[in-house]
Backbone as CSV, one residue per row, in Angstrom:
resi,resn,N_x,N_y,N_z,CA_x,CA_y,CA_z,C_x,C_y,C_z
1,UNK,3.257,-13.464,-7.145,3.324,-14.200,-8.235,3.711,-15.738,-7.582
2,UNK,4.846,-15.628,-6.663,4.782,-17.012,-5.987,3.790,-17.557,-4.977
3,UNK,3.047,-16.882,-4.907,1.627,-17.372,-4.029,1.013,-18.133,-4.887
4,UNK,0.509,-17.423,-6.202,-0.269,-18.278,-6.937,0.389,-19.481,-7.397
5,UNK,1.822,-19.359,-7.843,2.715,-20.544,-8.497,2.268,-21.649,-7.528
6,UNK,2.374,-21.299,-5.918,2.296,-22.235,-5.001,1.043,-22.820,-4.771
7,UNK,0.121,-22.068,-4.832,-1.461,-22.758,-4.970,-1.428,-23.558,-6.008
8,UNK,-1.019,-23.496,-7.241,-1.103,-24.325,-8.478,-0.391,-25.256,-8.099
9,UNK,1.011,-25.596,-7.655,1.443,-26.467,-7.214,1.032,-27.488,-6.264
10,UNK,0.277,-26.876,-5.297,-0.182,-27.539,-4.370,-1.425,-28.335,-4.842
11,UNK,-2.450,-27.891,-5.758,-3.377,-28.479,-6.318,-2.712,-29.334,-7.412
12,UNK,-1.684,-29.474,-8.023,-1.203,-30.440,-8.745,-0.823,-31.485,-7.992
13,UNK,0.058,-31.148,-7.056,0.167,-32.428,-6.012,-1.019,-33.185,-5.466
14,UNK,-1.704,-32.309,-5.160,-2.832,-33.018,-4.637,-3.618,-33.862,-5.943
15,UNK,-3.745,-33.268,-6.810,-4.321,-34.136,-8.015,-3.486,-35.358,-8.495
16,UNK,-2.261,-35.346,-8.193,-1.400,-36.501,-8.238,-0.993,-37.331,-7.357
17,UNK,-1.384,-37.207,-6.192,-0.981,-37.606,-5.141,-1.445,-39.293,-5.097
18,UNK,-0.388,-39.998,-4.765,-0.667,-41.610,-4.915,-0.999,-41.894,-3.670
19,UNK,-1.042,-41.320,-2.645,-1.636,-42.151,-1.193,-2.154,-40.943,-0.358
20,UNK,-2.973,-41.353,0.568,-3.420,-40.545,1.604,-2.467,-39.572,2.220
21,UNK,-1.463,-39.911,2.800,-0.347,-39.290,3.126,0.210,-38.053,2.133
22,UNK,0.258,-38.249,0.852,0.432,-37.179,-0.062,-0.428,-36.106,-0.322
23,UNK,-1.728,-36.814,-0.269,-2.776,-35.864,-0.387,-3.008,-35.051,0.938
24,UNK,-2.477,-35.321,2.185,-2.718,-34.515,3.468,-2.078,-33.586,3.112
25,UNK,-0.535,-33.794,2.965,0.379,-32.969,2.579,0.175,-31.873,1.563
26,UNK,-0.364,-32.268,0.435,-0.537,-31.386,-0.484,-2.003,-30.157,0.168
27,UNK,-2.963,-30.992,0.735,-4.208,-30.155,1.497,-3.202,-29.128,2.578
28,UNK,-2.334,-29.707,3.286,-1.535,-28.621,4.219,-0.990,-27.834,3.522
29,UNK,-0.394,-27.896,2.880,0.962,-26.643,1.833,-0.075,-26.094,1.118
30,UNK,-1.446,-26.404,0.626,-2.572,-25.486,0.069,-3.096,-24.654,1.027
31,UNK,-3.134,-25.231,2.247,-4.039,-24.245,3.241,-3.073,-23.223,3.716
32,UNK,-1.592,-23.832,3.752,-0.717,-22.631,4.381,-0.537,-21.488,3.412
33,UNK,-0.541,-22.063,2.242,-0.322,-20.849,1.053,-1.517,-19.850,0.846
34,UNK,-2.537,-20.448,1.183,-3.678,-19.315,1.067,-3.754,-18.861,2.196
35,UNK,-3.165,-19.228,3.400,-3.368,-18.241,4.514,-2.448,-17.334,4.417
36,UNK,-1.465,-17.534,4.016,-0.184,-16.384,3.995,-0.873,-15.500,2.535
37,UNK,-1.219,-15.959,1.718,-1.461,-15.311,0.514,-2.689,-14.141,0.909
38,UNK,-3.754,-14.807,1.951,-4.817,-13.910,2.327,-4.349,-12.915,3.265
39,UNK,-3.536,-13.438,4.001,-2.789,-12.654,4.874,-2.395,-11.337,4.708
40,UNK,-1.561,-11.538,3.458,-0.700,-10.515,2.622,-1.623,-9.464,2.350
41,UNK,-2.802,-9.806,1.443,-3.997,-8.806,1.169,-4.734,-8.266,2.117
42,UNK,-4.757,-8.959,3.229,-5.498,-8.368,4.393,-4.748,-7.035,4.768
43,UNK,-3.259,-7.316,5.486,-2.374,-6.411,5.953,-2.210,-5.516,5.331
44,UNK,-1.800,-5.456,3.837,-1.462,-4.623,3.180,-2.644,-3.193,3.133
45,UNK,-3.692,-3.650,2.676,-4.823,-2.251,2.739,-4.877,-2.002,3.981
46,UNK,-4.689,-2.411,5.036,-4.986,-1.681,6.392,-3.921,-0.866,6.639
47,UNK,-2.771,-1.375,6.303,-1.632,-0.431,6.427,-1.668,0.562,5.526
48,UNK,-2.312,0.711,4.335,-2.202,1.908,3.387,-3.659,2.733,4.185
49,UNK,-4.712,2.149,4.627,-5.526,2.770,5.260,-5.109,3.958,6.639
50,UNK,-4.150,2.958,7.081,-3.501,3.738,8.335,-2.831,5.029,7.944
51,UNK,-2.147,4.873,6.614,-1.374,5.784,6.589,-2.310,6.931,5.531
52,UNK,-3.321,6.467,4.940,-4.389,7.645,4.124,-4.884,8.337,5.312
53,UNK,-5.189,7.811,6.867,-5.819,8.530,7.587,-4.662,9.776,8.046
54,UNK,-3.568,9.657,7.930,-2.740,10.857,8.100,-2.920,11.651,7.001
55,UNK,-2.842,11.427,6.031,-2.668,12.088,4.661,-3.548,12.819,4.372
56,UNK,-4.841,12.105,4.463,-6.181,12.780,3.769,-6.519,13.893,4.304
57,UNK,-6.564,14.333,5.685,-6.687,15.580,5.990,-5.793,16.998,5.397
58,UNK,-4.706,16.575,5.231,-3.822,17.521,4.613,-4.123,17.611,3.140
59,UNK,-4.456,16.824,2.294,-5.258,17.046,0.934,-6.332,17.369,1.009
60,UNK,-7.536,17.289,2.085,-8.437,18.171,2.221,-8.353,19.396,2.330
61,UNK,-7.487,19.921,3.283,-7.271,21.395,3.533,-6.527,22.036,2.330
62,UNK,-5.807,21.294,1.568,-5.353,22.032,0.148,-6.382,22.153,-0.745
63,UNK,-7.297,21.266,-1.012,-8.408,21.403,-1.663,-9.312,22.345,-1.450
64,UNK,-9.637,22.315,-0.117,-10.735,23.372,0.492,-10.325,24.539,0.202
65,UNK,-8.911,24.994,0.590,-8.246,26.014,0.439,-8.043,26.687,-1.147
66,UNK,-8.188,25.769,-1.931,-7.929,26.021,-3.560,-9.619,26.613,-3.947
67,UNK,-10.647,25.754,-3.684,-12.031,26.045,-3.876,-12.404,27.164,-3.288
68,UNK,-12.066,27.562,-2.028,-12.470,28.668,-1.352,-11.733,29.804,-1.924
69,UNK,-10.736,30.054,-2.513,-10.127,30.831,-3.036,-10.776,31.275,-4.312
70,UNK,-11.140,30.022,-5.229,-11.699,30.221,-6.566,-13.135,31.048,-6.080
71,UNK,-13.691,30.846,-5.071,-15.365,31.214,-4.893,-15.220,32.683,-4.732
72,UNK,-14.069,33.282,-4.250,-13.654,34.773,-3.841,-13.083,35.388,-4.958
73,UNK,-13.041,34.701,-6.232,-12.497,35.511,-7.260,-13.440,36.301,-8.098
74,UNK,-13.340,37.677,-8.090,-14.390,38.020,-8.587,-14.073,39.329,-9.643
75,UNK,-12.536,39.616,-10.066,-12.425,40.474,-10.575,-11.761,39.793,-12.238
76,UNK,-12.757,40.083,-13.065,-12.462,39.589,-14.202,-10.958,39.945,-14.783
77,UNK,-10.357,40.900,-14.371,-9.352,41.507,-14.969,-8.323,40.721,-14.635
78,UNK,-8.241,40.208,-13.324,-7.109,39.491,-12.568,-7.704,37.854,-12.549
79,UNK,-8.636,37.553,-13.113,-9.104,36.450,-12.831,-8.199,35.318,-13.382
80,UNK,-7.541,35.596,-14.608,-6.683,34.380,-14.870,-5.446,34.241,-14.086
81,UNK,-4.822,35.363,-13.627,-3.563,35.231,-13.091,-3.679,34.682,-11.881
82,UNK,-4.740,35.106,-11.034,-4.958,34.447,-9.481,-5.295,33.175,-9.691
83,UNK,-6.157,32.554,-10.635,-6.402,31.252,-10.599,-5.232,30.574,-11.098
84,UNK,-4.289,31.078,-11.759,-2.980,30.280,-12.319,-2.346,30.249,-11.030
85,UNK,-2.218,31.175,-10.120,-1.566,31.088,-8.919,-2.274,30.322,-7.919
86,UNK,-3.467,30.454,-7.981,-4.304,29.214,-6.729,-3.938,27.812,-7.223
87,UNK,-3.789,27.758,-8.745,-3.837,26.287,-9.105,-2.100,25.947,-8.787
88,UNK,-1.222,26.746,-9.116,0.107,26.373,-8.732,0.395,26.111,-7.205
89,UNK,-0.218,26.943,-6.650,0.059,26.616,-4.981,-0.620,25.341,-4.658
90,UNK,-2.041,25.011,-4.943,-2.362,23.916,-4.796,-1.629,22.580,-5.168
91,UNK,-1.264,22.715,-6.395,-0.196,21.498,-7.098,1.099,21.566,-6.290
92,UNK,1.567,22.720,-5.829,2.772,22.474,-5.194,2.832,21.837,-3.743
93,UNK,1.185,22.167,-3.054,1.278,21.537,-1.869,0.824,20.153,-2.096
94,UNK,0.054,19.643,-3.140,-0.245,18.311,-3.557,1.004,17.418,-3.409
95,UNK,2.093,18.352,-4.388,3.122,17.390,-4.451,4.266,17.085,-3.403
96,UNK,3.988,18.040,-2.426,4.763,17.973,-1.374,4.035,16.933,-0.517
97,UNK,2.789,16.851,-0.138,2.274,15.837,0.247,2.534,14.355,-0.446
98,UNK,2.431,14.506,-1.541,2.759,12.990,-2.262,4.347,12.704,-1.795
99,UNK,5.098,13.759,-1.896,6.851,13.496,-1.671,6.489,12.730,0.111
100,UNK,6.086,13.582,0.797,6.006,12.745,2.228,5.219,11.449,2.119
101,UNK,4.263,11.310,1.208,3.738,9.918,1.458,4.637,8.845,0.959
102,UNK,5.514,9.238,-0.068,6.382,8.453,-0.657,7.352,8.060,0.107
103,UNK,8.004,9.055,0.913,9.160,8.889,1.648,8.879,7.894,2.797
104,UNK,7.709,8.022,3.319,6.804,7.152,4.341,6.938,5.601,3.980
105,UNK,6.330,5.668,2.975,5.799,4.351,2.293,7.159,3.758,1.843
106,UNK,8.330,4.401,1.324,9.605,4.032,1.136,10.202,3.472,2.427
107,UNK,10.225,4.215,3.668,10.837,3.810,4.795,10.160,2.512,4.954
108,UNK,9.049,2.291,5.064,8.135,1.200,5.386,8.735,0.046,4.512
109,UNK,8.721,0.159,3.507,9.348,-0.804,2.301,10.717,-1.326,3.174
110,UNK,11.469,-0.416,3.092,12.913,-0.461,3.745,12.803,-1.644,4.847
111,UNK,11.972,-1.056,5.813,11.912,-1.818,7.117,11.507,-3.379,6.802
112,UNK,10.701,-3.459,5.811,10.167,-4.935,5.622,11.105,-5.615,5.215
113,UNK,12.135,-5.132,3.819,12.924,-5.527,3.302,13.973,-6.030,4.560
114,UNK,14.407,-5.288,5.131,15.344,-5.484,6.148,14.688,-6.894,6.907
115,UNK,13.724,-6.834,7.357,12.971,-7.813,8.334,13.256,-8.890,7.557
116,UNK,12.623,-8.896,6.155,12.729,-10.298,5.482,14.329,-10.799,5.259
117,UNK,15.091,-9.990,5.384,16.696,-10.568,5.255,17.361,-11.026,6.570
118,UNK,16.558,-10.564,7.676,17.276,-10.964,9.249,16.882,-12.190,9.311
119,UNK,17.873,-13.106,9.920,17.849,-14.327,10.474,17.540,-14.534,11.807
120,UNK,16.713,-15.217,12.478,16.702,-15.343,14.135,17.900,-15.779,14.495
121,UNK,18.365,-15.060,15.511,19.299,-15.642,16.445,19.262,-16.575,17.353
122,UNK,20.007,-17.777,17.415,19.469,-18.671,18.222,20.030,-18.388,19.710
123,UNK,19.495,-18.733,20.642,20.012,-18.122,22.083,21.172,-19.183,22.343
124,UNK,22.107,-18.880,22.972,23.486,-19.773,23.635,23.024,-20.062,24.890
125,UNK,23.226,-21.233,25.188,23.043,-21.653,26.903,24.208,-21.418,27.466
């Protein structure tokens, strides 16, 4: 939300600029704002792709196991019970994967928040 507001503010500043210097400052502000805004949207999806590369094989294994079990269900008398059991196990496994994913994502967000709050230390001579 801040990024969009900064772009609008830079645009308004540029439109109401009274001198070349003010216009140049507005263009610089707009460029920096757009750069940061774009960098955020480029970085976040790539981070999500990295995490998904880890979790997608697990999800694939769970789903393949579920469908394979369904393929071999051939007894009509026990079909409902076995189908329910297979669905519950698949659901439990997917829930566990989702919890692992959320834990890793939460740690990543915590690290990012801590990094945003830290201030650089000035070297002492």
